[in-house]
C-alpha positions in Angstrom: 7.4 -11.1 -10.9 9.7 -12.8 -12.8 10.5 -16.6 -12.1 13.5 -18.1 -13.4 14.1 -21.7 -14.0 16.9 -24.0 -14.4 17.5 -27.3 -16.5 14.3 -27.2 -18.0 13.1 -30.7 -18.6 12.7 -31.9 -15.0 11.5 -28.4 -13.9 8.5 -27.7 -16.6 5.8 -29.8 -14.5 7.3 -27.9 -11.8 7.2 -24.2 -13.9 3.3 -24.9 -15.3 2.1 -25.2 -11.5 3.8 -22.3 -10.5 2.4 -20.5 -13.4 -1.3 -22.3 -12.7 -1.0 -21.4 -9.3 -0.1 -17.3 -10.4 -3.3 -17.7 -11.9 -5.1 -19.0 -9.2 -4.5 -16.4 -7.2 -5.1 -13.8 -9.4 -8.3 -14.8 -9.4 -8.6 -15.5 -5.9 -8.2 -11.8 -5.3 -10.2 -10.5 -8.0 -13.4 -12.2 -6.6 -12.7 -10.5 -3.1 -14.8 -7.6 -4.8 -18.0 -8.7 -6.7 -18.0 -8.2 -10.8 -21.1 -5.5 -10.3 -18.2 -3.2 -8.2 -15.2 -4.0 -10.5 -17.7 -2.9 -13.1 -18.5 0.5 -11.7 -15.0 1.6 -10.3 -14.3 0.7 -13.8 -17.3 3.1 -15.8 -16.4 6.1 -13.4 -12.7 5.5 -14.7 -13.0 5.2 -17.7 -15.7 8.0 -18.1 -13.5 10.4 -16.2 -14.9 13.4 -13.5 -13.4 17.1 -13.9 -12.1 18.2 -11.3 -10.6 14.6 -10.0 -7.5 15.6 -8.1 -5.2 13.0 -9.6 -6.0 14.3 -13.2 -6.3 11.6 -14.6 -9.5 12.3 -16.0 -10.7 9.8 -18.6 -7.4 7.6 -18.8 -7.9 3.8 -20.6 -7.3 1.1 -18.0 -7.4 -2.6 -19.4 -7.8 -6.0 -16.9 -7.9 -6.3 -13.9 -4.5 -6.6 -11.8 -5.7 -7.2 -8.0 -9.0 -6.3 -6.3 -10.2 -5.9 -2.7 -13.5 -5.0 -1.0 -14.4 -5.0 3.0 -17.6 -3.6 4.5 -16.8 -0.6 5.9 -17.4 -0.8 9.6 -17.7 2.9 10.1 -20.5 3.2 8.2 -21.5 -0.8 6.8 -23.6 0.4 4.5 -20.6 1.5 2.5 -18.0 -1.1 0.8 -14.4 -0.2 0.5 -12.0 -0.9 -2.2 -9.2 -1.1 -3.9 -8.6 -1.7 -7.5 -5.5 -2.0 -9.1 -5.6 -1.7 -13.2 -3.2 -2.5 -16.5 -3.2 0.4 -18.7 -2.0 1.3 -22.1 1.2 2.7 -20.9 4.5 0.0 -20.8 4.7 -1.1 -16.7 2.3 0.5 -15.7 -0.5 0.5 -13.2 -3.6 2.9 -12.4 -4.6 2.7 -8.8 -8.3 3.2 -7.6 -9.6 3.1 -4.6 -13.2 4.4 -3.5 -16.2 3.9 -0.7 -19.0 2.1 -3.2 -22.9 1.6 -1.8 -23.5 -1.1 -1.2 -27.1 -1.7 -2.0 -26.2 0.0 -5.4 -22.7 -0.9 -6.1 -22.5 3.3 -7.1 -19.4 4.8 -6.6 -19.4 7.5 -3.6 -16.1 9.2 -3.9 -12.2 7.6 -5.0 -9.1 8.1 -5.5 -7.0 7.4 -8.8 -3.5 7.8 -10.1 -1.5 5.4 -13.0 1.3 4.3 -10.9 5.2 3.4 -12.8 6.6 0.0 -11.7 10.3 -1.0 -11.2 12.7 -2.8 -10.4 11.7 -1.6 -6.7 7.8 -1.5 -7.4 5.1 -3.7 -8.6 1.4 -5.1 -8.7 0.8 -8.5 -7.4 -2.7 -10.4 -6.9 -2.2 -9.8 -3.3 -0.4 -6.2 -3.2 -2.9 -4.1 -1.8 -5.2 -4.1 1.0 -7.6 -2.1 3.0 -7.2 -1.2 6.7 -10.3 -0.3 8.4 -9.2 0.4 11.5 -11.0 3.3 13.7 -8.2 6.3 12.5 -10.3 9.2 13.8 -8.8 12.1 12.7 -11.8 14.4 14.1 -15.3 14.2 15.5 -16.6 13.7 12.0 -14.7 12.6 10.1 -12.7 8.6 9.9 -10.2 7.7 8.2 -9.4 4.2 5.4 -6.2 3.1 5.0 -4.7 0.9 2.5 -1.6 -1.0 2.8 0.6 -1.6 -0.6 3.6 -4.4 -0.5 5.5 -4.9 -3.6 5.9 -7.7 -5.4 9.2 -7.0 -6.9 12.3 -8.7 -7.0 14.4 -5.3 -5.6 18.0 -5.3 -5.7 20.4 -8.2 -5.4 21.9 -6.7 -2.2 19.9 -3.9 -1.0 21.5 -1.7 2.4 17.1 -1.2 3.5 13.7 -2.6 2.7 11.0 -1.8 3.3 6.9 -3.3 3.5 3.2 -2.6 4.0 3.2 1.1 3.1 0.0 2.7 4.9 -2.2 5.3 2.9 -4.8 7.5 4.7 -7.9 8.5 3.3 -10.2 10.6 4.0 -14.0 11.0 1.9 -14.2 14.6 0.5 -17.4 15.1 -1.0 -16.7 13.2 -4.3 -13.4 12.6 -3.6 -10.9 10.0 -1.8 -7.7 12.6 -0.4 -5.1 11.1 0.8 -3.9 12.5 4.0 -1.3 10.7 4.6 0.8 9.1 2.5 2.4 5.6 2.2 4.4 5.6 5.6 6.5 2.0 5.5 5.0 0.2 8.4 7.6 -2.4 8.4 11.7 -1.0 7.5 15.1 -2.5 8.1 18.4 -0.7 7.1 21.4 -2.4 7.3 24.4 -1.6 9.6 26.9 -4.0 7.4 26.7 -5.5 4.7 23.5 -5.8 2.9 20.4 -8.1 2.0 20.5 -11.3 0.6 22.4 -14.0 0.3 25.8 -12.9 -0.2 26.1 -11.7 2.7 27.0 -13.2 5.8 28.2 -10.6 7.4 24.7 -9.0 7.7 23.8 -6.6 11.1 20.5 -5.2 10.5 18.3 -3.0 12.4 14.1 -3.5 12.3 11.8 -1.4 12.9 8.1 -2.3 13.7 5.9 0.6 13.2 2.5 1.6 14.9 0.4 4.6 15.0 -1.9 5.6 17.3 -4.4 8.7 17.4 -2.7 11.7 20.2 -5.0 14.3 21.9 -3.2 17.2 20.3 -5.1 19.0 17.0 -3.4 20.4 13.7 -5.6 22.2 11.3 -8.5 20.7 12.7 -7.5 17.3 12.8 -5.5 14.8 15.3 -1.6 14.2 15.3 -0.7 11.0 14.8 1.7 9.2 16.8 4.0 6.9 14.9 5.7 4.3 17.8 8.3 2.2 16.4 10.0 -0.8 17.9 13.1 -1.3 16.7 15.4 -4.5 17.4 18.7 -4.5 15.7 19.8 -8.8 14.7 22.8 -10.3 13.3 21.9 -13.4 10.9 25.4 -14.8 10.8 25.7 -14.4 14.6 21.9 -15.9 15.1 21.8 -12.9 17.3 18.7 -10.9 18.5 19.0 -8.2 20.6 16.7 -7.0 22.9 13.9 -4.3 21.8 13.9 -0.9 22.3 11.4 2.3 21.7 11.3 5.5 19.6 8.8 7.9 18.5 7.6 10.2 15.7 4.5 13.2 15.6 3.0 13.3 12.0 0.8 17.0 12.4 -1.7 17.7 9.8 -0.8 21.0 7.6 -3.9 21.1 6.1 -3.4 18.9 3.6 -1.5 16.4 4.6 0.6 14.8 7.5 4.1 15.8 7.5 6.5 15.2 10.7 7.0 17.7 13.3 10.9 17.3 13.0 13.5 15.6 11.2 12.1 11.8 10.1 14.2 9.4 11.6 15.9 6.9 9.8 12.2 4.5 10.4 9.9 7.1 9.1 10.0 6.7 5.1 7.3 8.1 3.0 6.6 7.5 0.2 4.2 9.7 -1.6 1.3 7.7 -4.2 1.9 10.5 -6.8 6.1 10.3 -7.4 
């Protein structure tokens, strides 16, 4: 994230304090995972395993950018971990999601993928959080999620913004498979104007999403009901409209969850592998 400063003599101390805050926040995020867990995960990435689905066997990773760990309520012997590392590639990061034996710190299963950063995508110390809600996709299949919010500044006057992208993982042997990829749980789209301080005529729709487990089953996994609460706002006139509700269904096709019909504007999916 770029920090812009002016009038250097007057804001020098402020700039130093902001830089210090970034360092402190970085350390706090890293401390959410024990050093032994980070080391164990890092070793599996550097060594690599034949047949790893992400195709990143033996990738060289560097410093830790972000890390978060949480005991899995479904199985308290298992620790859920999501870590982001620097790589040799400029503006490149490596995301690793893993299940770890809480007693021995041994990696049980993992998913890894290298991700390029740009104006819209950047990883900060708090960009990744774990979602351990009970996503019971089948009687013997419990998924868990990670949620990603970019720390990038983005465009100065975009016509759409999104955040809180949810990806669900299912353990399968030594791998974690992303069965639902990058659903933006918060999505806003401008109907007039654009987002940013330079657009006083802005009118936009904002959708907040929630996911429920349906009784219907496709290819062995329960369908997912995506419920959207939509509100239209006109900030320049201080107007907030009444909320409306819409719904979409995602069905498992044997590999991933996909919409059964044309996607509504608010249903935005970003693949981790793009």
